[in-house]
C-alpha positions as CSV (number, residue, x, y, z in Angstrom):
1,M,0.0,0.0,0.0
2,A,1.4,3.4,-1.0
3,F,1.5,6.3,1.4
4,A,-1.1,8.2,-0.6
5,E,-3.4,5.1,-0.5
6,Y,-3.0,4.9,3.3
7,L,-3.8,8.6,3.7
8,S,-6.9,8.3,1.4
9,G,-8.2,5.6,3.8
10,L,-8.2,7.9,6.8
11,D,-11.5,9.5,7.9
12,T,-11.7,13.3,8.4
13,A,-11.0,13.2,12.1
14,A,-7.9,11.0,11.8
15,L,-6.6,13.1,8.9
16,T,-7.2,16.3,10.8
17,A,-5.2,14.9,13.8
18,L,-2.3,14.0,11.5
19,L,-2.3,17.4,9.8
20,E,-2.2,19.1,13.2
21,Q,1.0,17.1,14.0
22,R,2.5,18.1,10.6
23,R,1.8,21.9,10.5
24,D,4.5,22.6,7.9
25,V,2.0,21.4,5.2
26,L,-0.7,23.7,6.5
27,Q,0.3,26.6,4.3
28,E,-0.9,28.2,1.1
29,P,-1.0,26.9,-1.5
30,A,-2.7,24.0,0.2
31,P,-2.4,20.4,-1.2
32,A,-5.1,19.9,-3.8
33,S,-5.2,16.1,-3.5
34,I,-4.3,13.3,-1.3
35,L,-1.4,12.4,-3.7
36,E,0.0,16.0,-3.4
37,L,-0.4,15.8,0.4
38,A,1.6,12.5,0.5
39,Q,4.3,14.1,-1.6
40,R,4.6,17.0,0.7
41,L,4.6,14.8,3.8
42,E,7.3,12.6,2.3
43,A,9.5,15.6,1.4
44,F,12.8,15.6,3.4
45,P,12.2,18.9,5.2
46,S,8.8,17.8,6.4
47,L,10.0,14.4,7.5
48,Y,13.0,16.0,9.3
49,A,10.6,18.3,11.2
50,A,8.4,15.4,12.1
51,L,11.4,13.3,13.3
52,G,12.5,16.2,15.6
53,R,10.0,14.8,18.1
54,A,11.1,11.1,17.7
55,D,12.3,9.4,20.9
56,R,14.8,6.5,21.1
57,D,12.1,3.7,21.0
58,E,10.6,5.3,17.8
59,V,14.0,5.5,16.1
60,V,14.9,1.9,17.0
61,V,11.6,0.7,15.5
62,I,12.1,2.8,12.3
63,Q,15.6,1.4,11.9
64,S,14.4,-2.2,12.4
65,V,11.7,-1.7,9.7
66,A,14.1,0.0,7.3
67,L,16.5,-2.9,7.7
68,G,13.9,-5.5,6.7
69,A,11.8,-6.4,9.7
70,R,8.5,-5.5,8.1
71,G,6.0,-7.1,10.5
72,I,5.3,-6.4,14.2
73,P,6.2,-10.0,15.3
74,A,9.6,-9.7,13.5
75,V,10.3,-6.3,15.0
76,A,9.2,-7.5,18.5
77,D,11.5,-10.6,18.1
78,R,14.5,-8.5,17.1
79,L,13.9,-5.9,19.8
80,Q,13.1,-8.6,22.5
81,C,9.9,-7.0,23.6
82,P,6.1,-7.8,23.5
83,P,4.3,-7.1,20.2
84,E,1.9,-4.8,22.0
85,R,4.8,-2.4,22.8
86,V,5.9,-2.3,19.2
87,R,2.3,-1.7,18.1
88,A,2.0,1.2,20.5
89,V,5.2,2.8,19.2
90,V,4.0,2.4,15.6
91,D,0.7,3.9,16.4
92,G,2.5,6.9,17.8
93,L,4.5,7.2,14.6
94,S,1.3,6.8,12.5
95,S,-0.3,9.8,14.3
96,R,2.5,12.0,12.8
97,G,2.5,10.3,9.4
98,V,6.0,8.9,9.9
99,A,4.8,5.3,9.6
100,W,1.6,3.3,9.2
101,R,0.5,-0.3,9.4
102,T,-1.8,-2.6,7.6
103,G,-2.7,-5.3,10.1
104,D,0.7,-6.3,11.6
105,R,2.7,-5.1,8.6
106,I,4.6,-1.9,9.2
107,R,5.2,0.5,6.4
108,L,7.4,3.6,6.0
109,P,7.4,6.4,3.5
110,G,10.1,5.6,0.9
111,R,12.3,8.6,1.6
112,L,12.3,7.9,5.3
113,A,13.5,4.3,4.7
114,E,16.2,5.6,2.4
115,W,17.4,8.1,5.0
116,F,17.8,5.5,7.7
117,T,19.6,3.1,5.3
118,G,21.5,5.8,3.5
119,P,24.9,5.0,5.2
120,L,24.7,1.6,3.6
121,Q,25.0,3.2,0.2
122,R,28.8,3.4,0.5
123,F,29.0,-0.4,0.7
124,R,28.8,-2.2,-2.6
125,P,26.4,-5.2,-2.8
126,L,27.7,-8.7,-2.9
127,K,26.5,-9.3,-6.5
128,L,28.6,-6.5,-7.8
129,I,31.7,-7.4,-5.9
130,A,31.4,-11.1,-6.8
131,S,31.2,-10.2,-10.5
132,Q,34.7,-8.6,-10.2
133,T,36.4,-11.3,-8.0
134,G,37.6,-14.8,-8.7
135,I,36.2,-18.2,-7.7
136,D,39.0,-18.8,-5.2
137,E,38.2,-15.7,-3.2
138,L,34.6,-16.7,-3.0
139,R,35.5,-20.1,-1.8
140,T,37.7,-18.5,0.9
141,A,34.8,-16.4,2.1
142,V,32.4,-19.3,2.2
143,T,34.9,-21.4,4.1
144,G,35.6,-18.6,6.6
145,L,31.9,-18.4,7.4
146,G,31.8,-22.2,8.2
147,A,30.3,-23.6,5.0
148,D,31.7,-26.1,2.5
149,P,32.4,-24.6,-1.0
150,A,33.3,-27.9,-2.6
151,D,32.1,-28.5,-6.2
152,L,30.2,-25.2,-6.3
153,R,30.4,-23.0,-9.3
154,K,30.8,-19.2,-9.1
155,A,27.1,-18.4,-9.4
156,E,26.4,-21.1,-6.7
157,L,29.2,-19.8,-4.5
158,T,27.7,-16.3,-4.8
159,H,24.2,-17.6,-3.9
160,R,25.6,-19.6,-1.0
161,L,27.6,-16.6,0.3
162,A,24.4,-14.4,0.1
163,A,22.6,-17.0,2.2
164,L,25.3,-16.9,4.8
165,Y,25.4,-13.1,4.9
166,A,21.6,-13.0,5.4
167,D,22.0,-14.8,8.7
168,P,23.0,-12.3,11.4
169,G,24.1,-15.2,13.7
170,V,26.7,-16.4,11.1
171,V,28.1,-13.0,10.6
172,G,28.0,-12.2,14.3
173,R,30.0,-15.3,15.2
174,A,32.6,-14.5,12.5
175,V,33.0,-11.0,14.0
176,D,33.2,-12.3,17.6
177,A,36.0,-14.7,16.6
178,L,38.3,-12.0,15.3
179,P,41.4,-11.2,17.3
180,P,41.4,-7.7,18.9
181,S,43.8,-6.2,16.3
182,A,41.7,-7.5,13.4
183,R,38.5,-6.4,15.1
184,E,39.8,-2.8,15.5
185,Q,40.9,-2.8,11.8
186,F,37.5,-4.1,10.7
187,D,35.7,-1.4,12.6
188,L,37.9,1.3,11.0
189,I,37.1,-0.1,7.5
190,R,33.3,-0.1,8.3
191,A,33.6,3.5,9.5
192,G,35.0,4.5,6.1
193,G,38.7,4.4,6.9
194,V,41.1,3.5,4.0
195,V,43.5,1.0,5.7
196,P,45.2,-2.1,4.4
197,A,43.0,-5.1,5.2
198,S,44.6,-8.0,7.0
199,A,44.4,-11.5,5.6
200,V,42.6,-12.5,8.8
201,L,39.5,-10.5,7.7
202,V,39.6,-12.0,4.2
203,R,39.9,-15.6,5.6
204,A,37.0,-14.9,8.0
205,G,34.7,-14.1,5.0
206,L,34.0,-10.6,6.3
207,L,35.9,-8.9,3.4
208,L,36.0,-9.9,-0.2
209,A,39.2,-9.5,-2.2
210,T,39.2,-8.4,-5.9
211,P,42.0,-8.1,-8.4
212,H,41.8,-4.3,-8.8
213,Y,40.4,-3.0,-5.5
214,L,41.3,-3.3,-1.8
215,P,39.3,-6.0,0.0
216,E,35.9,-4.5,0.9
217,V,33.0,-5.1,3.2
218,P,29.9,-6.3,1.2
219,R,26.7,-4.3,1.9
220,E,25.1,-7.6,3.2
221,V,27.7,-7.9,5.9
222,E,27.0,-4.4,7.2
223,V,23.2,-5.1,7.1
224,A,23.7,-8.4,9.0
225,I,25.7,-6.6,11.7
226,L,23.1,-3.9,12.1
227,R,20.3,-6.5,12.2
228,G,22.1,-8.5,14.8
229,T,22.5,-5.5,17.1
230,R,20.1,-6.1,19.9
231,R,18.4,-2.9,21.0
232,A,15.4,-3.3,23.3
233,L,12.5,-0.9,23.7
234,T,12.8,0.6,27.1
235,G,9.9,3.0,27.3
236,P,10.3,6.5,28.5
237,P,12.6,7.0,31.5
238,E,10.9,7.6,34.9
239,L,11.6,11.2,35.7
240,P,11.0,12.3,39.3
241,A,8.9,15.2,40.2
242,S,10.9,18.4,40.8
243,T,11.2,19.5,44.4
244,A,11.8,23.1,43.4
245,T,9.3,25.7,44.5
246,P,6.8,26.4,41.7
247,D,7.1,29.8,40.0
248,D,4.9,31.6,37.6
249,G,7.8,32.9,35.5
250,R,6.3,36.4,35.4
251,A,9.5,38.2,36.5
252,G,11.6,36.5,33.8
253,A,9.0,37.1,31.1
254,E,8.7,40.8,31.9
255,A,12.5,41.1,31.9
256,A,12.6,39.3,28.6
257,L,10.2,41.8,27.0
258,L,12.1,44.7,28.5
259,A,15.4,43.4,27.0
260,L,13.8,42.7,23.6
261,T,12.0,46.1,23.4
262,S,15.1,48.0,24.6
263,L,17.2,46.4,21.9
264,L,14.6,47.1,19.1
265,D,14.0,50.7,20.3
266,D,17.7,51.3,20.2
267,A,17.9,49.7,16.7
268,R,15.2,52.1,15.6
269,R,17.4,55.1,16.5
270,S,20.6,53.5,15.2
271,P,20.4,50.3,13.1
272,L,22.6,47.4,14.3
273,P,25.7,47.3,12.0
274,A,26.0,44.2,9.9
275,L,29.2,42.3,9.1
276,K,30.2,41.9,5.5
277,R,29.3,38.2,5.7
278,G,26.0,39.1,7.5
279,G,25.0,39.0,11.1
280,V,25.8,41.2,14.1
281,G,29.4,40.6,15.3
282,V,30.8,40.0,18.8
283,R,32.1,43.5,19.1
284,E,28.8,45.2,18.3
285,R,27.0,42.9,20.6
286,G,29.4,43.9,23.4
287,R,28.6,47.5,22.6
288,L,24.9,46.7,22.8
289,T,25.3,45.2,26.3
290,K,27.0,48.4,27.5
291,R,24.8,50.8,25.6
292,V,21.4,49.2,26.1
293,G,22.1,47.1,29.2
294,V,20.8,43.7,27.8
295,V,22.5,40.5,28.6
296,E,23.0,37.9,25.9
297,P,22.1,40.2,23.0
298,A,22.5,37.3,20.5
299,L,19.4,35.7,22.1
300,W,17.3,38.8,21.5
301,I,18.6,39.4,18.0
302,D,17.7,35.8,17.0
303,V,14.3,36.0,18.7
304,A,13.4,39.3,17.1
305,F,14.5,38.2,13.7
306,E,12.6,34.8,14.0
307,A,9.5,36.7,15.2
308,G,9.6,39.1,12.2
309,L,10.3,42.1,14.4
310,L,13.8,42.7,13.1
311,G,15.0,42.6,9.5
312,R,17.9,43.4,7.3
313,M,18.1,46.8,5.7
314,M,20.8,48.7,3.8
315,A,22.3,50.1,6.9
316,G,22.3,46.9,8.9
317,Y,19.4,45.5,11.0
318,G,16.4,47.5,12.2
319,P,12.8,47.1,13.4
320,S,10.4,45.8,10.8
321,D,7.0,47.2,10.0
322,E,5.4,44.6,12.3
323,Y,7.3,46.0,15.3
324,D,5.0,48.9,16.0
325,A,1.9,46.7,16.2
326,W,3.7,44.2,18.4
327,R,5.0,47.0,20.6
328,A,1.5,48.2,21.1
329,G,0.0,44.8,21.9
330,S,-0.8,43.3,25.2
331,T,1.9,41.9,27.5
332,T,0.8,38.3,26.9
333,Q,0.5,38.7,23.2
334,R,4.0,40.1,23.0
335,W,5.5,37.4,25.2
336,A,3.7,34.6,23.4
337,T,5.1,35.8,20.0
338,A,8.6,36.1,21.4
339,A,8.5,32.8,23.4
340,L,7.2,30.7,20.5
341,A,9.8,32.3,18.2
342,W,12.5,31.2,20.6
343,F,11.0,27.7,21.0
344,A,11.0,27.2,17.2
345,L,14.6,28.5,16.6
346,E,16.9,25.8,15.1
347,P,20.2,27.1,16.5
348,A,20.9,27.8,20.1
349,P,21.3,31.6,20.1
350,T,23.8,31.6,22.9
351,S,25.8,28.7,21.5
352,R,26.4,29.5,17.8
353,E,29.9,28.1,17.5
354,T,30.9,25.8,14.6
355,D,34.2,24.2,13.5
356,D,34.9,27.3,11.5
357,G,34.1,29.8,14.2
358,E,30.9,31.5,15.2
359,V,28.0,32.1,12.8
360,P,26.8,35.6,14.1
361,P,23.1,36.1,14.7
362,P,20.6,36.2,13.0
363,E,22.3,34.4,10.2
364,Q,20.9,30.9,9.4
365,L,22.7,28.0,10.9
366,H,22.1,24.3,10.7
367,S,22.0,23.0,14.2
368,W,20.4,20.4,16.5
369,G,20.3,22.9,19.3
370,G,16.7,23.7,18.8
371,M,15.8,20.0,18.7
372,V,17.6,19.5,22.1
373,R,15.9,22.6,23.5
374,R,12.4,21.4,22.6
375,A,13.0,17.8,23.7
376,L,14.3,19.0,27.1
377,L,11.3,21.3,27.8
378,R,8.8,18.6,26.7
379,A,10.5,16.0,28.8
380,A,10.4,18.3,31.9
381,A,6.8,19.4,31.4
382,G,4.3,18.3,34.0
383,G,6.4,19.4,37.0
384,R,9.2,16.9,36.3
385,S,12.8,17.5,37.4
386,L,14.8,19.5,34.8
387,R,18.1,18.0,35.9
388,A,16.7,14.5,35.5
389,A,15.4,15.3,32.0
390,Q,18.9,16.6,31.1
391,A,20.5,13.3,32.3
392,E,18.1,11.3,30.1
393,I,18.1,13.6,27.1
394,G,19.6,10.9,24.9
395,W,16.3,8.9,25.1
396,F,14.2,12.0,24.4
397,C,16.4,13.4,21.6
398,P,18.3,10.5,19.9
399,L,18.8,12.2,16.6
400,A,20.9,15.1,17.9
401,H,24.4,14.0,16.8
402,Y,26.6,15.7,19.4
403,D,29.4,14.3,21.3
404,D,29.2,14.5,25.1
405,A,30.9,17.9,25.3
406,G,28.7,19.4,22.5
407,L,25.5,18.0,24.0
408,K,26.5,19.5,27.4
409,R,27.0,22.9,25.7
410,K,23.6,22.8,24.0
411,L,21.8,21.8,27.2
412,A,23.5,24.6,29.1
413,A,22.5,27.1,26.4
414,A,18.9,25.8,26.5
415,V,18.7,26.2,30.3
416,R,20.3,29.7,30.2
417,E,18.0,31.0,27.5
418,A,14.9,29.4,29.1
419,E,15.7,31.3,32.4
420,L,16.0,34.6,30.5
421,M,12.7,33.9,28.8
422,G,10.9,33.2,32.1
423,V,10.3,29.5,31.0
424,I,12.1,27.7,33.8
425,S,12.8,28.5,37.4
426,G,15.3,26.4,39.3
427,D,14.8,22.7,38.6
428,R,11.4,22.9,36.9
429,L,9.4,24.7,34.2
430,S,7.6,27.8,35.4
431,A,3.8,28.1,35.0
432,L,4.5,30.1,31.8
433,G,6.9,27.4,30.6
434,E,4.2,24.7,31.0
435,E,1.8,26.8,29.0
436,L,4.4,27.3,26.3
437,V,5.0,23.6,25.9
438,A,1.3,22.9,25.9
439,A,0.5,25.4,23.1
440,A,3.7,25.1,21.0
441,D,2.3,22.5,18.6
442,R,-1.0,24.3,18.0
443,A,-1.7,25.9,14.6
444,D,-3.0,29.0,16.5
445,A,-0.2,28.8,19.1
446,V,0.2,32.6,19.6
447,D,-3.4,33.2,20.4
448,V,-3.7,30.0,22.5
449,L,-0.6,30.8,24.6
450,A,-1.6,34.5,25.0
451,A,-5.0,33.4,26.3
452,S,-3.7,30.8,28.7
453,S,-1.0,33.1,30.0
454,A,-3.3,36.1,30.6
455,A,-3.8,35.3,34.3
456,L,0.0,34.6,34.8
457,L,1.2,37.7,32.9
458,P,-1.3,40.5,33.3
459,D,-0.8,43.8,31.6
460,S,1.0,46.3,33.9
461,S,1.2,49.8,32.6
462,A,4.5,51.5,33.2
463,R,4.6,54.2,35.9
464,L,6.6,57.3,35.2
465,V,7.3,59.7,38.1
466,L,8.8,63.1,37.4
467,Q,10.9,64.3,40.4
468,S,12.1,67.6,41.6
469,D,15.7,66.7,41.1
470,L,15.2,66.7,37.3
471,T,15.0,62.9,37.1
472,A,12.2,60.6,36.0
473,L,11.7,57.1,37.5
474,V,10.2,54.6,35.2
475,S,9.0,51.3,36.5
476,G,8.0,48.6,34.0
477,Q,8.0,48.8,30.2
478,P,7.0,52.3,29.0
479,S,4.9,52.7,25.9
480,A,6.5,53.4,22.6
481,A,5.5,57.0,22.7
482,A,6.8,57.5,26.3
483,A,10.1,55.7,25.4
484,S,10.5,57.8,22.4
485,L,9.9,61.1,24.3
486,L,12.3,60.1,27.1
487,A,15.0,59.2,24.6
488,E,14.6,62.6,23.0
489,A,14.4,64.8,26.1
490,A,16.4,63.0,28.8
491,V,19.4,60.7,29.3
492,L,19.2,57.2,30.7
493,E,21.2,56.9,33.9
494,T,20.3,53.5,35.3
495,R,18.6,50.5,33.5
496,G,16.4,47.7,34.5
497,P,12.8,47.2,35.6
498,A,13.1,50.5,37.5
499,A,15.0,52.9,35.2
500,T,16.2,56.4,35.9
501,W,16.3,59.2,33.3
502,R,17.8,62.6,33.9
503,F,16.8,65.9,32.3
504,S,19.5,68.5,31.6
505,Q,20.0,71.6,29.5
506,Q,21.6,69.5,26.8
507,S,18.9,66.9,26.8
508,V,16.0,69.4,26.7
509,R,17.9,71.4,24.0
510,S,18.1,68.1,22.0
511,A,14.3,67.7,22.3
512,L,13.7,71.3,21.1
513,D,16.2,70.6,18.3
514,Q,13.9,67.7,17.2
515,G,11.0,70.2,16.8
516,W,9.3,70.1,20.2
517,S,8.1,73.4,21.6
518,A,8.3,74.1,25.4
519,D,4.5,74.0,25.8
520,E,4.2,70.7,23.8
521,L,7.0,69.1,25.7
522,L,5.6,70.0,29.2
523,A,2.1,69.0,28.2
524,R,3.3,65.6,26.9
525,L,5.4,65.0,30.0
526,A,2.4,65.7,32.2
527,E,0.2,63.4,30.1
528,I,2.5,60.4,30.3
529,S,3.2,60.9,34.0
530,E,-0.5,61.6,34.8
531,R,0.5,64.4,37.2
532,P,1.8,68.0,37.1
533,V,5.3,68.6,36.0
534,P,7.6,69.5,38.9
535,Q,8.5,73.2,39.1
536,P,12.3,72.7,38.7
537,L,11.7,70.8,35.4
538,T,9.2,73.5,34.2
539,Y,11.8,76.2,34.9
540,L,14.5,74.2,33.1
541,V,12.4,73.7,30.0
542,A,11.3,77.4,30.0
543,D,14.9,78.6,30.4
544,V,16.2,76.4,27.6
545,A,13.3,77.4,25.4
546,R,14.0,81.1,26.1
547,R,17.6,80.7,24.9
548,H,16.9,78.1,22.3
549,G,17.3,79.4,18.8
550,A,18.3,82.9,20.0
551,V,21.5,82.2,18.1
552,R,21.0,81.2,14.4
553,V,23.5,79.7,12.0
554,R,22.8,80.5,8.4
555,G,24.2,78.2,5.8
556,V,26.3,80.6,3.7
557,Q,29.7,79.2,4.7
558,C,28.8,80.6,7.1
559,C,27.0,83.5,9.1
560,V,26.2,83.5,12.8
561,T,23.4,85.9,13.8
562,G,22.1,86.8,17.2
563,S,21.6,89.6,19.7
564,A,24.5,92.0,20.2
565,P,25.4,90.6,23.7
566,E,25.3,87.0,22.4
567,I,27.5,87.8,19.5
568,A,30.0,89.6,21.7
569,E,30.1,86.7,24.1
570,I,30.8,84.3,21.2
571,L,33.6,86.4,20.0
572,A,35.1,86.5,23.5
573,T,35.0,82.7,23.9
574,R,38.5,81.3,23.4
575,S,37.4,77.8,22.6
576,L,35.6,79.1,19.4
577,S,38.7,80.8,18.0
578,A,39.3,77.9,15.7
579,L,36.0,78.8,13.8
580,Q,37.8,82.0,12.6
581,L,34.8,84.2,13.3
582,S,34.6,87.7,12.0
583,R,32.1,90.4,13.0
584,L,30.2,91.6,10.0
585,A,27.8,93.7,12.0
586,P,26.9,94.1,15.7
587,T,24.6,91.1,15.4
588,V,26.3,89.1,12.6
589,L,29.5,86.9,12.5
590,S,30.9,84.9,9.6
591,S,32.9,81.7,9.5
592,P,34.6,79.8,6.6
593,F,33.5,76.5,8.0
594,D,30.4,74.4,7.2
595,P,27.3,75.3,9.2
596,K,27.2,71.9,10.8
597,V,30.7,72.4,12.2
598,V,29.9,75.8,13.6
599,V,26.6,74.6,15.2
600,A,28.4,71.7,16.9
601,A,31.2,73.9,18.1
602,L,28.8,76.5,19.5
603,R,26.7,73.8,21.3
604,K,29.9,72.3,22.8
605,A,30.8,75.8,24.1
606,G,27.4,76.0,25.9
607,F,25.5,78.1,23.4
608,M,22.1,76.9,21.9
609,P,22.1,77.8,18.2
610,M,19.8,76.5,15.5
611,P,20.7,76.2,11.9
612,E,18.9,78.1,9.1
613,D,18.8,77.6,5.4
614,G,19.8,80.3,2.9
615,K,16.4,82.0,3.4
616,G,16.6,82.2,7.2
617,V,14.2,79.3,7.8
618,V,15.1,77.0,10.8
619,V,16.3,73.6,9.6
620,L,15.0,70.7,11.7
621,P,16.9,67.3,11.7
622,R,15.6,64.9,9.1
623,E,13.6,62.1,10.4
624,A,15.1,58.6,10.0
625,P,13.9,57.0,6.8
626,A,11.2,54.5,7.2
627,I,12.4,50.9,7.1
628,S,10.7,49.0,4.2
629,R,10.1,45.3,4.5
630,Q,11.0,45.1,0.8
631,V,14.7,45.3,1.7
632,Y,14.5,42.6,4.3
633,A,16.1,39.2,3.6
634,R,13.1,37.3,4.9
635,E,10.4,35.4,3.0
636,P,6.9,36.7,3.7
637,Q,4.8,34.6,6.0
638,R,2.5,32.4,4.0
639,R,-1.1,32.2,5.0
640,R,-1.9,29.2,7.2
641,V,-4.6,26.6,6.4
642,D,-7.0,25.2,8.9
643,A,-6.3,21.5,9.5
644,A,-10.0,20.5,9.8
645,E,-11.0,22.4,6.7
646,L,-8.2,20.9,4.6
647,A,-8.9,17.4,5.9
648,A,-12.6,17.7,5.0
649,R,-11.8,19.1,1.6
650,L,-9.3,16.3,0.8
651,T,-11.5,13.5,2.0
652,R,-14.4,14.8,-0.1
653,S,-12.3,15.1,-3.2
654,S,-13.1,12.5,-5.8
655,A,-9.6,13.1,-7.3
656,A,-7.8,11.6,-4.3
657,A,-4.9,9.8,-6.0
658,T,-3.0,6.7,-5.0
659,G,0.5,6.1,-6.4
660,G,2.6,2.9,-6.8
661,D,4.2,1.2,-3.9
662,D,7.1,3.4,-3.0
663,Q,7.9,1.5,0.1
664,L,11.7,0.9,0.5
665,A,12.6,2.2,-2.9
666,F,16.2,1.7,-1.9
667,S,17.3,-2.0,-2.2
668,L,19.5,-3.4,0.5
669,T,21.1,-5.7,-2.0
């Protein structure tokens, strides 16, 4: 039975359940037929995503079927377990479209079988090797495996040798009888090493000699060894309940949103510089930590990019068009978007090292770090011990091909990142972490997680208190408008959940330079603080506004105009002598330098000039150009399809196709 035929036999409810497990196919354009659905489900990227949740028992069963044990009794015998356990594992695989069964016969999509038997491709089959070797070499191999080659012709010897290789017991005894040095050499050859083969291996029948090639291991020998490897189904490890005090995760989640928003707000004012090869380098990330105060900036860069809040532009990386809508959303909606983006990331943002060095965020990187992260959180869900889940991660994530040191690094990165996201606390998942794991596999995961987390992460509006010492205390995450105003009119002194901003002549002058008037600035400060502006701050703004623009710089390379006392004071200021100022009139000075240079020098000397154009009109700073999504190196999000709707449409379709039997298209022989 072909995969498409199996899918066509599912009712609407069963097909809906399968599609919900394979959400990568729930995108427009939707599959138009069962045959097209089968082709998408069998595509390698889709199979790889589905296998990301496979545990060790499932992998063992798949390998056994791929190596020829097609029936449940045969798999149960090979794995030394009751048939009911094998049937339960296969049913779990069937729910994700990774396997299916007809009666007791287990079937795999053809590409999946090929993937698990792919390493066998580098071994040539016996039939091909035998066609290039002599009869004496075949007799030697038959004898070495304990059979009598007398009076057998070449074709008969090949057939006899194939029968011996098909018995894992015969091959296993030959391997066990090897002396230690020959066994080590045999293992090196099987692993792909090119080493001279000893005569012992040839005489044992495990290698076949040919006139023009080094003695080699026939594919059938490798298959027999793999088939003879006894791997029992163990079931999931018993993980103890965590003894750590439960935590809702709210503090970590709010800190995560503060870090993410601070980074993106800063990138709006000054895009993150990109390396020539792409990504944000280590040096720039260090500057971010000092400038913005966020720890592990690589984490927030990766999360922002994955969530579509950050994108590539000509000047580097800056907030996307979606950022403003996200910034204005509820606390739970914003955290749900960020947490699910982190959960889905393939690399570990805080562990992006490779053999060739680091791949800087947010550049793409093939990694099993995300697979390890998701397996760890799923294993620890339900209040289980996180440390116990780490110790048994090999069962929950058998396809992450790391050595012990590499796996330890990825686990440490997953735990560190989860702490920063508010997903774990101590030795257990937080309440928010439990909700994240429960919602992650839903098609409408963001809305589901936002709804389930509403009670755990309520909206808390930031409180801004203007003080008489010309500071503003901000607790929580200020709105986008408040954050923008503070950035223009004050200087950040301390960071964190309770931040301190200080107003000064220079910061207020900077706000007026941006086009604010004194009345507008004071009214806006009163509005966002919801109380009257303290008198010292009112006096400061009024004093700066009174002097602001009293001195004008006209762009004629260049004239400085102002009141006679101001002009006299400028001429008497020694630090401005480099401007080569000359008095043209009691209220006019000239300079051979560019107006921008003159304005900067005057401001540094304590004056408050404003530039003018050639007609005497005040020149305000240009607004930063809007960042267009058209320059981002990201594919637009495709519209998702409802699983139940697609399943109903496909089961109703009279054009549901069934293809030929593609099961095990790769031949072991």
